N, C-alpha and C positions, 0 to 999 in steps of 0.2 A: 399036299393041301394047298400047305399057306404059299406055296408058288404058284402055281393057279389061281388063285384069289388075287395074289397080287399082279400077276399076269392079268386078269380081267379086268382088275382095276387100272390097272395103266394102259388098258387099252381103249377101256372106256373114256378116261384122261383128256387119253389127245383125242380118240373121234370127237367131243365135249370141245376142245378147242381146236382142232378143226375147222369143226362148223362154225364156232364163231370170227372166229378167222376168216372164212367162205365169208361169209355174209355183211362182216365190217368191211371187207374188201368190194362186195359189191356195193354195197353201200357206199364209199367212198367215188367208186368205179362212177355209178351212178349218175351222182351230185358231179359230177366233174361236165359227165355226158350230158345232165338237166343245165348246167353252165354256158359251155360252148356250142349249146343251143341254142337257150335267150337272149345271148352274145351275138350267136347267128343270126336271126333272127330281127335285134334289133336293127343292125348296119343297111338291114335289107333295105 
């Protein structure tokens, strides 16, 4: 029983952290793409 709950806890923690990481990467990517796009518009 204890092992199962530990595994569940580990999986939930991993899912939580990976979703946070994906969200963070998406924000970074969107920011860099947005900056490049605005710089491109300004140079035109």
